[in-house]
C-alpha positions, 0 to 999 in steps of 0.5 A: 091241661088248659083251664079257663078263669074269669077274673074281675077287671081289676085282677086282669089290669094288675095281672097284665101290668105285672106281666108287662113289667116282669116280661112274663106271660099271664099263663106263666104268672098264674102257674107261679102264683098257683105253685107259691099258693100250694107251697105256702098253704099245702093241698087240701088232702095234705092240710086235713088229716081228719078228712083222709079217713073219709076218703073212699069210705063209701064201698058202693059201686058207681059214682056215689057223688052224682047220686047223692040225693037217691042214696041219701033217701034210700038210706034214711028210708031204710033200703 
């Protein structure tokens, strides 16, 4: 899956220098860096067992994330 990332000029220069030295593409270097990050820190869902109980806890149909303001207003107005 392609993504785009804006890097500060200093980071882009460091990435380019690293890739030239190691003969890797920028894409491969970023993939390896992300894999290493996830191995060291874990994914957010795995790291937070406390958050697991809230995932999927709202049983209303539809996309709750797109309508949070409206749903909160309805909730606190007693609808």
